[in-house]
VEXTI-319012 format. One record per residue (C-alpha): residue in three letters; chain; x, y, z. Coordinates in Angstrom, 3 decimals, decimal comma, always signed. Example, Ala and Ser with C-alpha at 12.3 -4.5 7.8 and 13.67 -1.06 7.14 Angstrom:
<r ALA; A; <+12,300; -4,500; +7,800>>;
<r SER; A; <+13,670; -1,060; +7,140>>;
***
This chain:
<r MET; A; <+192,155; +38,716; +61,634>>;
<r ASN; A; <+192,459; +35,596; +63,243>>;
<r VAL; A; <+196,246; +34,474; +63,851>>;
<r THR; A; <+197,469; +30,994; +65,159>>;
<r ALA; A; <+200,230; +30,982; +67,796>>;
<r PRO; A; <+202,823; +28,299; +68,608>>;
<r SER; A; <+201,426; +26,475; +71,184>>;
<r ARG; A; <+203,987; +27,305; +74,234>>;
<r THR; A; <+203,952; +25,558; +77,694>>;
<r ILE; A; <+204,916; +27,684; +80,814>>;
<r SER; A; <+206,404; +25,365; +83,573>>;
<r ALA; A; <+204,374; +25,364; +86,691>>;
<r ALA; A; <+207,251; +26,384; +88,086>>;
<r GLN; A; <+207,881; +29,304; +86,416>>;
<r LYS; A; <+207,145; +32,641; +88,018>>;
<r VAL; A; <+204,079; +34,410; +85,873>>;
<r GLU; A; <+204,697; +38,378; +85,653>>;
<r HIS; A; <+201,752; +40,656; +86,949>>;
<r PHE; A; <+201,400; +44,111; +85,927>>;
<r ASP; A; <+198,510; +46,655; +85,849>>;
<r VAL; A; <+199,039; +48,172; +82,444>>;
<r LEU; A; <+200,925; +46,249; +79,586>>;
<r ILE; A; <+202,301; +48,384; +76,960>>;
<r VAL; A; <+203,032; +46,647; +73,452>>;
<r GLY; A; <+206,090; +48,278; +71,273>>;
<r ALA; A; <+208,400; +50,894; +72,410>>;
<r GLY; A; <+208,259; +53,045; +69,621>>;
<r ILE; A; <+207,010; +56,857; +69,499>>;
<r SER; A; <+203,560; +55,441; +70,595>>;
<r GLY; A; <+205,073; +53,281; +73,381>>;
<r VAL; A; <+207,583; +55,483; +74,737>>;
<r GLY; A; <+205,022; +58,698; +75,015>>;
<r SER; A; <+201,985; +56,283; +76,573>>;
<r ALA; A; <+204,652; +54,975; +79,344>>;
<r TYR; A; <+205,575; +59,189; +80,102>>;
<r HIS; A; <+201,917; +59,822; +80,246>>;
<r LEU; A; <+201,332; +56,322; +82,786>>;
<r THR; A; <+204,274; +57,581; +85,063>>;
<r LYS; A; <+203,066; +60,845; +85,205>>;
<r GLN; A; <+199,241; +60,772; +85,400>>;
<r MET; A; <+198,842; +57,754; +87,394>>;
<r PRO; A; <+201,874; +57,417; +89,369>>;
<r GLY; A; <+201,987; +54,563; +91,640>>;
<r THR; A; <+200,800; +52,184; +88,381>>;
<r SER; A; <+202,983; +48,787; +87,683>>;
<r PHE; A; <+203,494; +48,324; +84,423>>;
<r VAL; A; <+206,069; +46,855; +81,150>>;
<r VAL; A; <+206,448; +47,680; +78,014>>;
<r LEU; A; <+207,214; +44,931; +75,973>>;
<r GLU; A; <+209,200; +45,442; +72,303>>;
<r GLU; A; <+209,779; +43,040; +69,415>>;
<r GLN; A; <+212,800; +44,497; +68,597>>;
<r GLU; A; <+216,422; +45,039; +69,947>>;
<r THR; A; <+216,448; +48,258; +71,293>>;
<r PHE; A; <+213,907; +51,185; +71,166>>;
<r GLY; A; <+212,291; +53,721; +68,002>>;
<r GLY; A; <+210,262; +51,341; +66,176>>;
<r THR; A; <+210,277; +52,212; +62,600>>;
<r TRP; A; <+213,398; +55,102; +63,587>>;
<r TRP; A; <+215,052; +51,752; +64,412>>;
<r THR; A; <+213,900; +49,298; +61,907>>;
<r HIS; A; <+214,337; +51,586; +58,857>>;
<r LYS; A; <+218,138; +51,866; +57,532>>;
<r TYR; A; <+217,834; +52,562; +53,714>>;
<r PRO; A; <+219,837; +56,355; +53,324>>;
<r GLY; A; <+218,475; +59,485; +53,616>>;
<r ILE; A; <+215,763; +57,857; +56,440>>;
<r ARG; A; <+214,098; +61,152; +57,701>>;
<r SER; A; <+210,642; +61,807; +59,140>>;
<r ASP; A; <+208,013; +63,421; +56,785>>;
<r SER; A; <+206,209; +65,371; +59,635>>;
<r ASP; A; <+207,707; +68,343; +61,225>>;
<r LEU; A; <+209,046; +67,530; +64,603>>;
<r HIS; A; <+207,846; +70,388; +66,214>>;
<r THR; A; <+204,474; +68,353; +66,313>>;
<r PHE; A; <+205,777; +64,704; +65,903>>;
<r GLY; A; <+207,666; +64,983; +68,737>>;
<r TYR; A; <+206,121; +64,805; +72,261>>;
<r SER; A; <+203,495; +67,780; +73,676>>;
<r PHE; A; <+206,057; +67,573; +77,177>>;
<r LYS; A; <+209,590; +67,454; +75,595>>;
<r PRO; A; <+210,958; +70,431; +73,583>>;
<r TRP; A; <+211,981; +69,569; +69,833>>;
<r LYS; A; <+215,001; +71,893; +69,200>>;
<r GLY; A; <+216,449; +70,561; +65,926>>;
<r PRO; A; <+215,008; +71,272; +62,213>>;
<r PRO; A; <+211,450; +70,338; +61,505>>;
<r ILE; A; <+212,672; +67,551; +59,320>>;
<r ALA; A; <+214,795; +65,160; +61,057>>;
<r THR; A; <+216,618; +62,264; +60,491>>;
<r ALA; A; <+216,219; +59,142; +62,267>>;
<r ALA; A; <+219,217; +59,176; +63,940>>;
<r GLU; A; <+218,034; +62,583; +65,301>>;
<r ILE; A; <+214,451; +61,591; +66,549>>;
<r LEU; A; <+216,118; +58,067; +68,484>>;
<r ALA; A; <+218,128; +60,532; +70,369>>;
<r TYR; A; <+215,152; +62,825; +71,076>>;
<r MET; A; <+213,327; +59,555; +72,061>>;
<r GLY; A; <+216,774; +58,121; +74,016>>;
<r GLU; A; <+216,752; +61,635; +76,281>>;
<r VAL; A; <+212,697; +60,626; +76,798>>;
<r ILE; A; <+213,571; +56,709; +77,949>>;
<r GLU; A; <+216,381; +58,401; +80,252>>;
<r GLU; A; <+214,832; +61,783; +81,592>>;
<r ASN; A; <+211,958; +59,908; +82,920>>;
<r GLU; A; <+213,965; +56,853; +84,002>>;
<r LEU; A; <+211,595; +54,467; +81,764>>;
<r ALA; A; <+214,284; +52,554; +80,572>>;
<r GLY; A; <+213,632; +49,618; +83,446>>;
<r HIS; A; <+210,327; +49,116; +82,104>>;
<r ILE; A; <+211,406; +47,957; +78,768>>;
<r ARG; A; <+211,544; +44,525; +77,933>>;
<r TYR; A; <+213,839; +44,485; +74,413>>;
<r ASN; A; <+213,508; +41,166; +71,942>>;
<r HIS; A; <+210,235; +40,147; +73,522>>;
<r HIS; A; <+208,004; +38,584; +70,795>>;
<r ILE; A; <+203,925; +38,182; +71,342>>;
<r ASN; A; <+202,611; +35,480; +70,266>>;
<r SER; A; <+199,401; +35,390; +72,054>>;
<r ALA; A; <+196,538; +37,018; +74,092>>;
<r SER; A; <+194,029; +35,710; +76,277>>;
<r TRP; A; <+191,071; +37,768; +77,847>>;
<r SER; A; <+189,227; +36,015; +81,006>>;
<r SER; A; <+186,190; +37,355; +82,226>>;
<r GLU; A; <+186,181; +35,334; +85,515>>;
<r THR; A; <+189,762; +36,968; +86,715>>;
<r ASN; A; <+189,340; +40,351; +84,512>>;
<r LEU; A; <+192,788; +39,556; +83,393>>;
<r TRP; A; <+194,380; +39,877; +80,270>>;
<r THR; A; <+197,451; +36,562; +79,715>>;
<r VAL; A; <+199,693; +37,128; +77,528>>;
<r ASP; A; <+202,306; +34,752; +75,864>>;
<r VAL; A; <+205,544; +35,948; +75,244>>;
<r VAL; A; <+209,202; +34,538; +74,186>>;
<r ASN; A; <+212,398; +36,272; +74,764>>;
<r LYS; A; <+213,831; +35,961; +71,481>>;
<r VAL; A; <+217,520; +36,387; +72,734>>;
<r THR; A; <+217,177; +33,276; +75,319>>;
<r GLY; A; <+214,471; +30,881; +73,721>>;
<r ASP; A; <+212,148; +31,040; +77,023>>;
<r ALA; A; <+208,665; +31,011; +77,005>>;
<r LEU; A; <+207,308; +33,692; +79,362>>;
<r GLN; A; <+203,989; +34,797; +80,541>>;
<r PHE; A; <+202,533; +37,858; +82,064>>;
<r THR; A; <+198,711; +39,051; +83,481>>;
<r ALA; A; <+197,827; +42,639; +82,806>>;
<r ASN; A; <+194,467; +44,658; +84,218>>;
<r PHE; A; <+195,113; +46,389; +80,849>>;
<r LEU; A; <+196,405; +46,074; +77,434>>;
<r TRP; A; <+197,972; +49,568; +75,653>>;
<r MET; A; <+198,577; +48,776; +72,244>>;
<r CYS; A; <+201,199; +50,825; +70,814>>;
<r GLN; A; <+202,955; +48,655; +68,191>>;
<r GLY; A; <+202,107; +50,415; +65,364>>;
<r TYR; A; <+200,256; +49,965; +62,222>>;
<r TYR; A; <+202,635; +48,034; +60,086>>;
<r ARG; A; <+204,553; +44,649; +59,819>>;
<r HIS; A; <+208,353; +45,478; +60,510>>;
<r SER; A; <+209,770; +42,186; +58,881>>;
<r GLU; A; <+208,712; +43,034; +55,576>>;
<r GLY; A; <+207,486; +45,485; +53,407>>;
<r TYR; A; <+204,806; +45,296; +50,378>>;
<r THR; A; <+206,299; +44,302; +47,193>>;
<r PRO; A; <+203,989; +43,328; +44,101>>;
<r GLU; A; <+204,614; +40,258; +42,397>>;
<r TRP; A; <+205,558; +41,207; +38,484>>;
<r PRO; A; <+206,099; +38,737; +35,821>>;
<r GLY; A; <+209,798; +37,908; +35,427>>;
<r MET; A; <+210,876; +39,471; +38,569>>;
<r ASP; A; <+212,937; +35,504; +38,979>>;
<r LYS; A; <+214,898; +36,858; +35,412>>;
<r PHE; A; <+216,291; +40,069; +37,003>>;
<r LYS; A; <+219,906; +39,449; +37,092>>;
<r GLY; A; <+221,219; +42,625; +39,554>>;
<r GLN; A; <+219,467; +42,829; +43,208>>;
<r ILE; A; <+215,774; +43,478; +43,971>>;
<r VAL; A; <+215,873; +45,685; +47,292>>;
<r HIS; A; <+212,613; +46,926; +49,444>>;
<r PRO; A; <+213,705; +50,430; +51,749>>;
<r GLN; A; <+212,122; +48,241; +55,034>>;
<r THR; A; <+214,593; +45,472; +54,515>>;
<r TRP; A; <+218,247; +47,542; +53,528>>;
<r PRO; A; <+220,740; +45,328; +53,406>>;
<r GLU; A; <+223,843; +47,182; +55,459>>;
<r ASP; A; <+226,525; +45,505; +52,838>>;
<r LEU; A; <+224,353; +47,021; +49,555>>;
<r VAL; A; <+226,928; +48,719; +47,283>>;
<r THR; A; <+225,283; +51,417; +45,267>>;
<r GLU; A; <+228,746; +53,555; +44,273>>;
<r GLY; A; <+228,811; +53,517; +40,427>>;
<r LYS; A; <+225,281; +51,684; +40,274>>;
<r ARG; A; <+222,476; +52,132; +37,886>>;
<r ILE; A; <+218,896; +52,414; +40,047>>;
<r VAL; A; <+215,590; +52,385; +39,439>>;
<r VAL; A; <+213,431; +53,103; +42,626>>;
<r ILE; A; <+209,433; +51,569; +42,023>>;
<r GLY; A; <+207,553; +54,235; +43,870>>;
<r SER; A; <+206,661; +57,851; +44,243>>;
<r GLY; A; <+205,903; +58,185; +47,485>>;
<r ALA; A; <+207,634; +59,841; +50,728>>;
<r THR; A; <+210,425; +56,834; +50,680>>;
<r ALA; A; <+211,265; +57,471; +47,186>>;
<r ALA; A; <+211,194; +60,965; +47,349>>;
<r THR; A; <+213,539; +60,956; +50,277>>;
<r LEU; A; <+215,610; +57,635; +49,102>>;
<r ILE; A; <+216,437; +59,247; +45,479>>;
<r PRO; A; <+218,313; +62,349; +46,482>>;
<r ASN; A; <+220,360; +60,616; +49,113>>;
<r LEU; A; <+221,769; +57,422; +46,969>>;
<r LYS; A; <+225,322; +57,272; +45,983>>;
<r CYS; A; <+225,152; +56,369; +42,389>>;
<r GLU; A; <+226,060; +56,602; +38,707>>;
<r HIS; A; <+221,875; +57,886; +38,253>>;
<r VAL; A; <+218,527; +56,920; +40,072>>;
<r THR; A; <+215,121; +56,473; +37,844>>;
<r MET; A; <+211,687; +56,892; +39,847>>;
<r LEU; A; <+209,667; +54,925; +38,152>>;
<r GLN; A; <+205,963; +55,480; +39,175>>;
<r ARG; A; <+202,807; +54,406; +38,099>>;
<r SER; A; <+201,186; +57,881; +39,422>>;
<r PRO; A; <+202,385; +60,854; +40,561>>;
<r THR; A; <+201,921; +62,139; +44,230>>;
<r TYR; A; <+201,590; +65,792; +45,666>>;
<r PHE; A; <+204,747; +67,036; +47,302>>;
<r ARG; A; <+205,171; +70,292; +49,371>>;
<r THR; A; <+208,579; +71,871; +49,413>>;
<r GLY; A; <+210,484; +74,816; +51,538>>;
<r ARG; A; <+213,091; +75,108; +53,644>>;
<r ASN; A; <+214,029; +72,781; +56,534>>;
<r ALA; A; <+213,878; +75,452; +59,199>>;
<r ILE; A; <+210,892; +77,533; +60,735>>;
<r GLU; A; <+211,874; +81,103; +60,898>>;
<r LEU; A; <+209,515; +82,056; +63,996>>;
<r ALA; A; <+211,496; +79,225; +66,188>>;
<r GLU; A; <+215,047; +80,738; +64,555>>;
<r GLU; A; <+213,718; +84,486; +65,590>>;
<r LEU; A; <+212,890; +83,097; +68,555>>;
<r ARG; A; <+215,758; +81,534; +69,684>>;
<r ARG; A; <+218,125; +84,584; +68,354>>;
<r LEU; A; <+215,579; +86,573; +71,158>>;
<r GLN; A; <+216,553; +84,235; +73,742>>;
<r VAL; A; <+213,177; +82,874; +74,752>>;
<r LYS; A; <+213,080; +79,473; +76,411>>;
<r GLU; A; <+213,023; +76,116; +74,826>>;
<r GLU; A; <+209,506; +75,115; +76,251>>;
<r TRP; A; <+207,919; +78,712; +74,908>>;
<r ILE; A; <+209,397; +78,263; +71,705>>;
<r HIS; A; <+208,089; +74,716; +71,773>>;
<r GLU; A; <+204,298; +75,679; +72,736>>;
<r ILE; A; <+204,943; +78,613; +70,089>>;
<r VAL; A; <+205,646; +77,048; +67,280>>;
<r ARG; A; <+203,442; +73,914; +67,587>>;
<r ARG; A; <+200,604; +76,107; +67,839>>;
<r LYS; A; <+201,501; +77,671; +64,333>>;
<r ILE; A; <+202,177; +74,901; +62,788>>;
<r LEU; A; <+198,952; +72,887; +63,773>>;
<r PHE; A; <+196,937; +76,018; +62,885>>;
<r GLU; A; <+198,579; +76,104; +59,167>>;
<r GLN; A; <+197,998; +72,273; +58,649>>;
<r ASP; A; <+194,275; +72,905; +59,829>>;
<r TRP; A; <+193,944; +76,097; +57,601>>;
<r PHE; A; <+195,630; +73,934; +54,644>>;
<r THR; A; <+193,614; +70,618; +55,131>>;
<r LYS; A; <+190,079; +72,735; +54,757>>;
<r ARG; A; <+191,287; +74,715; +51,879>>;
<r SER; A; <+192,109; +70,879; +50,117>>;
<r PHE; A; <+188,587; +70,377; +50,414>>;
<r SER; A; <+186,980; +73,806; +49,533>>;
<r GLU; A; <+189,561; +75,348; +47,276>>;
<r PRO; A; <+191,533; +71,778; +45,820>>;
<r ASP; A; <+192,045; +73,432; +42,734>>;
<r ALA; A; <+193,805; +76,808; +44,829>>;
<r VAL; A; <+196,252; +74,162; +46,844>>;
<r LYS; A; <+197,046; +71,894; +43,363>>;
<r LYS; A; <+198,416; +75,171; +41,115>>;
<r GLU; A; <+199,960; +76,144; +44,670>>;
<r LEU; A; <+201,388; +73,010; +45,241>>;
<r LEU; A; <+202,430; +72,333; +41,621>>;
<r GLY; A; <+203,748; +75,723; +41,168>>;
<r ALA; A; <+206,213; +75,199; +43,950>>;
<r VAL; A; <+207,700; +72,142; +42,246>>;
<r ARG; A; <+207,721; +74,269; +38,586>>;
<r ALA; A; <+209,742; +76,826; +40,135>>;
<r VAL; A; <+212,808; +74,151; +41,168>>;
<r LEU; A; <+212,784; +71,926; +37,999>>;
<r PRO; A; <+214,200; +72,726; +34,594>>;
<r GLU; A; <+212,300; +75,106; +32,326>>;
<r GLY; A; <+210,143; +73,179; +30,229>>;
<r TYR; A; <+210,196; +69,901; +32,360>>;
<r ASP; A; <+206,984; +68,202; +32,013>>;
<r VAL; A; <+205,038; +68,678; +35,511>>;
<r ASP; A; <+201,939; +67,798; +34,234>>;
<r LYS; A; <+202,445; +64,608; +33,460>>;
<r HIS; A; <+205,405; +63,954; +35,879>>;
<r PHE; A; <+204,135; +65,265; +39,162>>;
<r THR; A; <+200,354; +65,864; +38,821>>;
<r PRO; A; <+197,720; +63,643; +40,064>>;
<r SER; A; <+195,043; +62,306; +39,311>>;
<r TYR; A; <+193,238; +63,007; +42,747>>;
<r ARG; A; <+192,281; +66,484; +44,203>>;
<r PRO; A; <+195,246; +67,067; +46,813>>;
<r TRP; A; <+195,463; +65,249; +50,381>>;
<r ARG; A; <+193,741; +62,055; +49,295>>;
<r GLN; A; <+197,117; +60,313; +49,925>>;
<r ARG; A; <+199,172; +61,616; +52,269>>;
<r ILE; A; <+201,241; +64,373; +51,288>>;
<r ALA; A; <+205,401; +64,306; +51,877>>;
<r PHE; A; <+207,464; +67,711; +52,661>>;
<r VAL; A; <+210,099; +67,622; +50,771>>;
<r PRO; A; <+212,765; +69,998; +52,448>>;
<r ASP; A; <+214,961; +72,521; +49,981>>;
<r ALA; A; <+213,549; +70,599; +47,464>>;
<r ASP; A; <+216,206; +67,820; +47,326>>;
<r LEU; A; <+214,120; +66,061; +45,202>>;
<r PHE; A; <+213,523; +67,853; +42,653>>;
<r GLN; A; <+217,159; +69,378; +42,841>>;
<r ALA; A; <+218,600; +65,951; +42,142>>;
<r ILE; A; <+216,096; +65,787; +39,010>>;
<r LYS; A; <+217,156; +69,463; +37,982>>;
<r ASP; A; <+220,912; +68,100; +38,315>>;
<r GLY; A; <+220,548; +65,399; +36,022>>;
<r LYS; A; <+221,440; +63,084; +39,075>>;
<r ALA; A; <+218,135; +61,275; +39,076>>;
<r SER; A; <+215,164; +61,716; +36,021>>;
<r VAL; A; <+211,608; +60,281; +36,198>>;
<r VAL; A; <+209,439; +57,845; +34,385>>;
<r THR; A; <+205,915; +57,759; +34,491>>;
<r ASP; A; <+204,663; +54,159; +33,198>>;
<r HIS; A; <+203,468; +51,177; +33,651>>;
<r ILE; A; <+205,406; +47,953; +34,480>>;
<r ASP; A; <+205,265; +45,056; +32,033>>;
<r ARG; A; <+207,205; +43,054; +33,312>>;
<r PHE; A; <+211,275; +42,508; +34,517>>;
<r THR; A; <+213,987; +41,105; +32,052>>;
<r GLU; A; <+217,335; +40,219; +32,869>>;
<r LYS; A; <+218,799; +43,752; +32,461>>;
<r GLY; A; <+215,395; +45,591; +34,219>>;
<r ILE; A; <+212,582; +46,954; +33,249>>;
<r LEU; A; <+210,349; +46,465; +30,054>>;
<r LEU; A; <+207,297; +49,064; +30,643>>;
<r LYS; A; <+203,963; +48,773; +28,819>>;
<r SER; A; <+205,678; +51,746; +26,322>>;
<r GLY; A; <+208,351; +49,464; +25,030>>;
<r GLN; A; <+210,617; +51,207; +27,234>>;
<r GLU; A; <+213,327; +49,204; +29,211>>;
<r LEU; A; <+214,912; +50,648; +31,921>>;
<r GLU; A; <+217,954; +48,693; +32,591>>;
<r ALA; A; <+219,338; +48,907; +36,408>>;
<r ASP; A; <+221,869; +47,190; +38,673>>;
<r ILE; A; <+219,661; +47,467; +41,705>>;
<r ILE; A; <+215,579; +47,959; +42,060>>;
<r VAL; A; <+214,226; +49,279; +44,810>>;
<r THR; A; <+210,676; +48,349; +45,738>>;
<r ALA; A; <+209,583; +51,560; +47,644>>;
<r THR; A; <+205,575; +50,148; +47,051>>;
<r GLY; A; <+204,381; +50,761; +50,853>>;
<r PHE; A; <+204,262; +48,483; +53,777>>;
<r ASN; A; <+202,063; +45,280; +54,621>>;
<r LEU; A; <+199,015; +46,952; +57,657>>;
<r CYS; A; <+199,962; +44,621; +60,363>>;
<r ILE; A; <+196,776; +44,612; +62,873>>;
<r LEU; A; <+197,263; +45,020; +66,711>>;
<r GLY; A; <+200,695; +42,970; +66,170>>;
<r ASP; A; <+199,619; +39,958; +64,569>>;
<r ILE; A; <+199,029; +38,685; +68,087>>;
<r ALA; A; <+196,815; +36,037; +68,431>>;
<r PHE; A; <+193,642; +37,294; +70,402>>;
<r GLU; A; <+191,222; +35,199; +72,332>>;
<r ILE; A; <+188,177; +36,488; +74,942>>;
<r ASP; A; <+187,020; +33,811; +77,071>>;
<r GLY; A; <+188,349; +31,630; +74,924>>;
<r LYS; A; <+187,183; +32,460; +71,420>>;
<r PRO; A; <+189,323; +33,621; +68,545>>;
<r LEU; A; <+188,252; +37,368; +68,219>>;
<r ASP; A; <+188,478; +38,557; +64,682>>;
<r PHE; A; <+188,793; +42,442; +64,844>>;
<r SER; A; <+187,182; +43,012; +61,387>>;
<r ASP; A; <+183,773; +41,956; +63,493>>;
<r THR; A; <+184,128; +44,919; +66,204>>;
<r VAL; A; <+183,629; +48,449; +65,818>>;
<r THR; A; <+185,809; +50,959; +66,895>>;
<r TYR; A; <+185,135; +53,521; +69,651>>;
<r ARG; A; <+187,100; +56,599; +68,321>>;
<r GLY; A; <+189,527; +54,567; +66,925>>;
<r MET; A; <+190,749; +53,535; +69,958>>;
<r MET; A; <+188,559; +50,972; +72,060>>;
<r PHE; A; <+186,552; +48,056; +69,942>>;
<r THR; A; <+183,431; +46,699; +71,057>>;
<r GLY; A; <+183,066; +43,650; +72,813>>;
<r VAL; A; <+187,084; +43,708; +73,934>>;
<r PRO; A; <+187,699; +44,663; +77,464>>;
<r ASN; A; <+190,330; +46,939; +78,864>>;
<r MET; A; <+192,192; +47,284; +75,537>>;
<r ALA; A; <+193,239; +50,831; +73,870>>;
<r TRP; A; <+194,981; +51,142; +70,680>>;
<r VAL; A; <+197,286; +54,176; +69,523>>;
<r PHE; A; <+196,150; +54,736; +65,443>>;
<r GLY; A; <+197,245; +58,387; +64,797>>;
<r TYR; A; <+196,654; +60,848; +62,101>>;
<r PHE; A; <+197,549; +60,887; +58,336>>;
<r ARG; A; <+196,903; +64,882; +57,460>>;
<r ALA; A; <+198,513; +65,137; +61,375>>;
<r SER; A; <+201,637; +64,016; +62,910>>;
<r TRP; A; <+201,146; +60,758; +64,469>>;
<r THR; A; <+202,707; +61,630; +67,746>>;
<r LEU; A; <+199,727; +64,354; +68,263>>;
<r ARG; A; <+197,175; +61,289; +68,718>>;
<r THR; A; <+199,337; +59,452; +71,094>>;
<r ASP; A; <+199,210; +62,264; +73,624>>;
<r LEU; A; <+195,590; +62,348; +72,944>>;
<r VAL; A; <+194,485; +58,703; +73,665>>;
<r ALA; A; <+197,197; +58,951; +76,518>>;
<r ASP; A; <+195,411; +61,229; +78,405>>;
<r PHE; A; <+192,060; +59,217; +77,611>>;
<r VAL; A; <+193,443; +55,598; +79,116>>;
<r CYS; A; <+195,021; +57,646; +82,117>>;
<r ARG; A; <+191,907; +59,278; +82,822>>;
<r MET; A; <+189,734; +56,062; +81,822>>;
<r LEU; A; <+192,133; +53,928; +84,578>>;
<r ALA; A; <+191,423; +56,890; +87,378>>;
<r HIS; A; <+187,967; +56,802; +86,332>>;
<r MET; A; <+187,575; +52,463; +86,797>>;
<r LYS; A; <+189,703; +52,912; +90,211>>;
<r ASP; A; <+187,365; +55,495; +91,469>>;
<r LYS; A; <+183,668; +53,121; +90,341>>;
<r GLY; A; <+186,117; +50,295; +92,292>>;
<r VAL; A; <+185,277; +48,340; +88,984>>;
<r ARG; A; <+187,989; +45,844; +87,013>>;
<r ARG; A; <+186,525; +45,814; +83,423>>;
<r VAL; A; <+185,560; +48,222; +80,710>>;
<r VAL; A; <+184,218; +46,991; +77,345>>;
<r PRO; A; <+182,767; +49,573; +74,449>>;
<r THR; A; <+179,207; +48,115; +74,098>>;
<r LEU; A; <+176,740; +49,760; +71,137>>;
<r ARG; A; <+173,689; +51,588; +72,623>>;
<r VAL; A; <+170,377; +51,024; +71,851>>;
<r GLN; A; <+169,993; +54,608; +69,758>>;
<r ASP; A; <+172,996; +52,854; +68,038>>;
<r ASP; A; <+171,398; +49,742; +66,864>>;
<r ASN; A; <+170,679; +50,703; +63,456>>;
<r MET; A; <+173,753; +52,252; +63,001>>;
<r PRO; A; <+175,420; +51,022; +59,170>>;
<r LYS; A; <+178,627; +49,120; +59,765>>;
<r LEU; A; <+181,395; +50,943; +57,503>>;
<r PRO; A; <+184,564; +50,723; +56,697>>;
<r TRP; A; <+187,735; +51,682; +58,505>>;
<r ILE; A; <+188,106; +54,878; +56,653>>;
<r ASP; A; <+186,516; +56,856; +54,619>>;
<r GLU; A; <+188,007; +56,036; +50,749>>;
<r GLU; A; <+186,503; +58,856; +49,358>>;
<r ASN; A; <+188,333; +61,378; +51,350>>;
<r PHE; A; <+191,966; +58,869; +52,150>>;
<r ASN; A; <+192,623; +56,373; +49,718>>;
<r PRO; A; <+196,440; +55,175; +50,055>>;
<r GLY; A; <+196,534; +51,681; +48,959>>;
<r TYR; A; <+198,019; +50,043; +51,701>>;
<r MET; A; <+195,005; +50,974; +53,724>>;
<r LEU; A; <+192,668; +49,386; +50,741>>;
<r ARG; A; <+194,504; +46,166; +50,433>>;
<r HIS; A; <+193,854; +45,448; +54,313>>;
<r MET; A; <+190,466; +47,177; +54,772>>;
<r HIS; A; <+188,754; +43,935; +55,417>>;
<r LEU; A; <+191,217; +42,861; +57,874>>;
<r LEU; A; <+190,159; +46,632; +60,216>>;
<r PRO; A; <+187,782; +47,088; +62,592>>;
<r LYS; A; <+184,592; +49,015; +61,403>>;
<r ARG; A; <+182,951; +52,230; +61,776>>;
<r GLY; A; <+179,770; +53,988; +62,387>>;
<r ASP; A; <+178,387; +57,626; +61,096>>;
<r LYS; A; <+179,010; +58,853; +64,006>>;
<r ALA; A; <+182,433; +60,649; +65,270>>;
<r GLU; A; <+182,241; +57,940; +68,720>>;
<r TRP; A; <+182,320; +55,036; +66,399>>;
<r SER; A; <+184,843; +56,112; +63,693>>;
<r HIS; A; <+188,055; +57,453; +64,061>>;
<r THR; A; <+187,500; +60,945; +62,402>>;
<r GLN; A; <+191,356; +62,086; +61,680>>;
<r ASP; A; <+190,456; +65,298; +62,558>>;
<r TYR; A; <+193,202; +66,110; +65,011>>;
<r TRP; A; <+191,480; +69,439; +65,591>>;
<r ALA; A; <+188,200; +68,561; +66,831>>;
<r GLU; A; <+189,596; +65,847; +68,786>>;
<r LYS; A; <+191,569; +67,376; +70,868>>;
<r ASP; A; <+188,741; +69,164; +72,243>>;
<r GLU; A; <+185,927; +65,987; +71,606>>;
<r ILE; A; <+188,655; +63,328; +73,456>>;
<r PRO; A; <+189,452; +65,451; +76,638>>;
<r ALA; A; <+185,073; +65,910; +77,298>>;
<r ILE; A; <+184,271; +62,257; +76,807>>;
<r ASP; A; <+181,861; +61,057; +79,632>>;
<r LEU; A; <+183,558; +58,356; +80,905>>;
<r ASP; A; <+179,648; +56,780; +82,231>>;
<r ASP; A; <+178,346; +57,108; +79,192>>;
<r SER; A; <+176,379; +53,793; +78,066>>;
<r ALA; A; <+179,270; +53,395; +75,460>>;
<r PHE; A; <+181,032; +52,152; +78,240>>;
<r ALA; A; <+179,540; +48,845; +80,333>>;
<r TYR; A; <+181,652; +48,218; +83,482>>;
<r GLY; A; <+182,384; +45,394; +85,423>>;
***
């Protein structure tokens, strides 16, 4: 993806700041990566540049009612800091946890907020990245140089969510809202609301809306898991006054074992897993509710992300009559609401488009390598962390079937080991390079669509780097394999060209 940045001029007298490492983003990945850098590479100079006015990423930008994690915090939380709350946490709880990490490890002095990155250019003459930045508060044009770029900005565009264009949207007399840009002054009490979508956002939003009635309008159903928002083992260990550090490690291992087991069963026993998931939904909904129509997807489990519904609150809202579900296709918007293909009209005061997000390829930054614009779709990924032909850069892209942060830790360990290795070798540049034995390797889409095919990935697949048919040239999405494979990477493999 080529992004054209506005022209910025740095005055000759203006100081250019240099750092060993420049981290992009102060969300869950950026804060975690900064921690690992301070512990594993003490003495390394680094800065974290963040677009928003504070840390948190998703947990700061998303303001819709009920915003919460859809992964358990025992694994979504950091490996180095015990999580002491319920497994499914609110945005406020996650932000407080991240704030403690920043304070306890003195990271605040390294983070620059309200810094928008326009461009990043690599020079093989100096072996440096030059990053052009604008301070959003002062309007000043700034410039940084860095030996290494660590991309932790996430994978979607925070400024706007994805809303399809439906006929007649301009005719609707009510409000159309995307959860990603939820208005702080939106009044929902006494309103009829239609939420378009069936994923984790819709499942979170619907039971937390204070309104007259809310309808979940979905084109097709999604799988959900239900259960108590608690880990019995953690509760029991706390009653026994076991140290929190031990509880954290024990519970993490238990959850990771169970996730691995469940994921494998989704492939080996899809019908049994499907029956179990739907059985849990039927157990909550009223007798005779049409689960086959409204909550039975056409695909096998785990072809798309499965959201956890704590305490079955979505299904409880349906049972109590507060919410209802309509499975149909949209024909067009009307003045009063939405006309469906079936001829039914859903009247609404507010329509919420919980329809996903826009993938953001490496922060929408204009990249150049030695003066040539870089198109990431022309590169091949090295284990989803680095890219062929792109020197001194790593990217954190997490897991779909496990917590995102698990990969933050793995990538951080790899980057720190790589930086130490480069220092030991006395080199300043590393570039992933296809080996002779990889010459005839097919160039495939970033993910295997047969095994995982969410809409936001399919819409933007052409913008993403390619993968090969070998583990080292793909992001396998398999934490349980990568937790052993990534630490064992041979940094002197011919896949790495040093200079």
